DSSP file (Angstrom, degrees, kcal/mol; ACC not computed):
  #  RESIDUE AA STRUCTURE BP1 BP2  ACC     N-H-->O    O-->H-N    N-H-->O    O-->H-N    TCO  KAPPA ALPHA  PHI   PSI    X-CA   Y-CA   Z-CA
    1    1 A M              0   0    0      0, 0.0     2,-0.6     0, 0.0     0, 0.0   0.000 360.0 360.0 360.0 133.8    4.0   -0.4   12.3
    2    2 A I        -     0   0    0      2,-0.0     2,-0.7     0, 0.0     0, 0.0  -0.909 360.0-144.9-103.1 121.8    6.1    0.6    9.3
    3    3 A H        -     0   0    0     -2,-0.6     2,-0.8     4,-0.0     0, 0.0  -0.768  13.6-170.6 -90.0 115.8    4.5    3.5    7.3
    4    4 A M    >>  -     0   0    0     -2,-0.7     4,-1.8     2,-0.0     3,-1.1  -0.862  13.4-150.9-106.8  99.7    5.3    3.1    3.6
    5    5 A H  T 34 S+     0   0    0     -2,-0.8    11,-0.1     1,-0.2    -2,-0.0  -0.521  81.1  19.1 -72.6 131.6    4.1    6.3    1.9
    6    6 A G  T 34 S+     0   0    0     -2,-0.3    -1,-0.2     2,-0.2     4,-0.1   0.040 118.8  65.1  98.8 -25.7    3.1    5.6   -1.7
    7    7 A I  T <4 S+     0   0    0     -3,-1.1    -2,-0.2     2,-0.1    -4,-0.0   0.794  81.6  85.7 -95.8 -34.9    2.6    1.9   -1.2
    8    8 A M  S  < S-     0   0    0     -4,-1.8    -2,-0.2     1,-0.1     3,-0.1  -0.388  89.8-105.5 -66.4 143.2   -0.3    2.1    1.2
    9    9 A P        -     0   0    0      0, 0.0     2,-0.2     0, 0.0    -1,-0.1  -0.249  46.6 -84.7 -65.6 158.9   -3.8    2.4   -0.4
   10   10 A Y        -     0   0    0     -4,-0.1     6,-0.1     3,-0.0     3,-0.0  -0.447  45.4-171.2 -70.4 131.5   -5.5    5.8   -0.3
   11   11 A H    >   -     0   0    0      3,-0.4     3,-0.8    -2,-0.2    -3,-0.0  -0.964  28.3-132.5-119.4 140.9   -7.5    6.5    2.8
   12   12 A P  T 3  S+     0   0    0      0, 0.0    -1,-0.1     0, 0.0     4,-0.1   0.774 103.4  64.7 -60.7 -24.4   -9.8    9.5    3.2
   13   13 A S  T 3  S+     0   0    0      2,-0.1    -3,-0.0     1,-0.1     0, 0.0   0.813 106.1  38.2 -75.4 -29.4   -8.2   10.3    6.6
   14   14 A Y  S <  S-     0   0    0     -3,-0.8    -3,-0.4     1,-0.1    -1,-0.1  -0.921  94.8 -90.9-126.1 155.8   -4.7   11.1    5.2
   15   15 A P        -     0   0    0      0, 0.0    -4,-0.1     0, 0.0     3,-0.1  -0.081  46.0 -99.4 -62.5 153.9   -3.5   12.8    2.1
   16   16 A K        -     0   0    0      1,-0.1     2,-0.1    -6,-0.1   -11,-0.0  -0.385  44.4 -99.1 -68.4 147.9   -2.8   11.0   -1.2
   17   17 A P    >>  -     0   0    0      0, 0.0     4,-1.7     0, 0.0     3,-0.6  -0.378  30.2-120.0 -65.6 148.4    0.9   10.1   -1.9
   18   18 A Q  H 3> S+     0   0    0      1,-0.2     4,-2.4     2,-0.2     3,-0.1   0.898 109.0  58.8 -59.8 -45.0    2.6   12.5   -4.3
   19   19 A P  H 34 S+     0   0    0      0, 0.0    -1,-0.2     0, 0.0    -3,-0.0   0.832 111.2  43.8 -57.4 -30.7    3.5    9.9   -7.0
   20   20 A V  H <> S+     0   0    0     -3,-0.6     4,-0.9     1,-0.1    -2,-0.2   0.848 113.5  51.5 -78.6 -35.0   -0.3    9.2   -7.3
   21   21 A N  H  X S+     0   0    0     -4,-1.7     4,-2.4     1,-0.2     5,-0.2   0.866  97.5  66.3 -70.0 -36.8   -1.2   12.9   -7.3
   22   22 A R  H  X S+     0   0    0     -4,-2.4     4,-2.2     1,-0.2     5,-0.2   0.914 101.5  43.9 -60.7 -50.4    1.1   14.1  -10.0
   23   23 A P  H  > S+     0   0    0      0, 0.0     4,-2.3     0, 0.0    -1,-0.2   0.890 113.7  53.0 -61.4 -36.6   -0.4   12.2  -13.0
   24   24 A V  H  X S+     0   0    0     -4,-0.9     4,-2.4     1,-0.2    -2,-0.2   0.909 108.0  50.7 -62.9 -41.1   -3.9   13.2  -11.9
   25   25 A K  H  X S+     0   0    0     -4,-2.4     4,-2.5     1,-0.2    -1,-0.2   0.911 109.0  51.0 -64.1 -41.5   -2.9   16.8  -11.7
   26   26 A E  H  X S+     0   0    0     -4,-2.2     4,-2.4     1,-0.2    -1,-0.2   0.911 109.6  50.5 -61.9 -41.7   -1.5   16.7  -15.2
   27   27 A E  H  X S+     0   0    0     -4,-2.3     4,-2.6     1,-0.2    -1,-0.2   0.919 109.9  50.3 -60.8 -42.7   -4.8   15.2  -16.4
   28   28 A A  H  X S+     0   0    0     -4,-2.4     4,-2.8     1,-0.2    -2,-0.2   0.902 109.0  51.6 -62.9 -40.6   -6.7   18.0  -14.7
   29   29 A D  H  X S+     0   0    0     -4,-2.5     4,-2.8     2,-0.2     5,-0.2   0.912 109.8  49.6 -62.9 -41.6   -4.4   20.6  -16.4
   30   30 A K  H  X S+     0   0    0     -4,-2.4     4,-2.5     1,-0.2    -2,-0.2   0.938 112.0  48.1 -61.5 -45.9   -5.1   19.0  -19.8
   31   31 A Q  H  X S+     0   0    0     -4,-2.6     4,-2.6     2,-0.2    -2,-0.2   0.922 112.3  49.9 -58.7 -44.1   -8.8   19.1  -19.1
   32   32 A K  H  X S+     0   0    0     -4,-2.8     4,-2.6     1,-0.2    -2,-0.2   0.945 112.0  45.9 -61.3 -49.7   -8.5   22.8  -18.0
   33   33 A S  H  X S+     0   0    0     -4,-2.8     4,-2.3     1,-0.2    -1,-0.2   0.890 112.5  52.1 -62.8 -38.3   -6.6   23.8  -21.1
   34   34 A F  H  X S+     0   0    0     -4,-2.5     4,-2.2    -5,-0.2    -1,-0.2   0.924 110.8  47.0 -63.5 -44.3   -9.1   21.9  -23.3
   35   35 A Q  H  X S+     0   0    0     -4,-2.6     4,-2.6     1,-0.2    -2,-0.2   0.894 110.4  53.2 -63.8 -39.0  -12.0   23.7  -21.6
   36   36 A E  H  X S+     0   0    0     -4,-2.6     4,-2.4     2,-0.2    -2,-0.2   0.913 108.5  49.7 -62.8 -41.6  -10.3   27.1  -22.0
   37   37 A I  H  X S+     0   0    0     -4,-2.3     4,-2.4     2,-0.2    -1,-0.2   0.920 110.8  50.1 -62.7 -42.8   -9.8   26.4  -25.7
   38   38 A L  H  X S+     0   0    0     -4,-2.2     4,-2.5     1,-0.2    -2,-0.2   0.931 110.4  49.7 -60.5 -45.1  -13.5   25.5  -26.1
   39   39 A Q  H  X S+     0   0    0     -4,-2.6     4,-2.6     1,-0.2    -1,-0.2   0.896 109.5  51.9 -62.0 -39.5  -14.5   28.7  -24.2
   40   40 A E  H  X S+     0   0    0     -4,-2.4     4,-2.2     2,-0.2    -1,-0.2   0.923 110.2  48.4 -62.5 -43.5  -12.3   30.8  -26.5
   41   41 A K  H  X S+     0   0    0     -4,-2.4     4,-2.0     1,-0.2    -2,-0.2   0.917 112.0  49.6 -62.6 -42.1  -13.9   29.2  -29.6
   42   42 A I  H  X S+     0   0    0     -4,-2.5     4,-1.6     1,-0.2    -2,-0.2   0.925 110.9  49.0 -62.9 -43.6  -17.3   29.9  -28.2
   43   43 A S  H  < S+     0   0    0     -4,-2.6    -1,-0.2     1,-0.2    -2,-0.2   0.862 110.0  52.0 -66.2 -33.9  -16.5   33.5  -27.4
   44   44 A Q  H  < S+     0   0    0     -4,-2.2    -1,-0.2     1,-0.2    -2,-0.2   0.876 105.5  55.2 -68.7 -36.4  -15.0   34.0  -31.0
   45   45 A N  H  <        0   0    0     -4,-2.0    -1,-0.2     1,-0.3    -2,-0.2   0.854 360.0 360.0 -65.9 -33.3  -18.3   32.6  -32.5
   46   46 A R     <        0   0    0     -4,-1.6    -1,-0.3    -5,-0.1    -2,-0.2   0.516 360.0 360.0 -70.6 360.0  -20.3   35.2  -30.6
């Protein structure tokens, strides 16, 4: 068996390939920063 990391589909048993993880992490960072800005606005309104 030849293991091709990044080409094989995601399986719950082994970790996701890095190229797939990176964009997801960036999306999560955007979501986080957006939520932080919302919380700051809410705290300012109080």
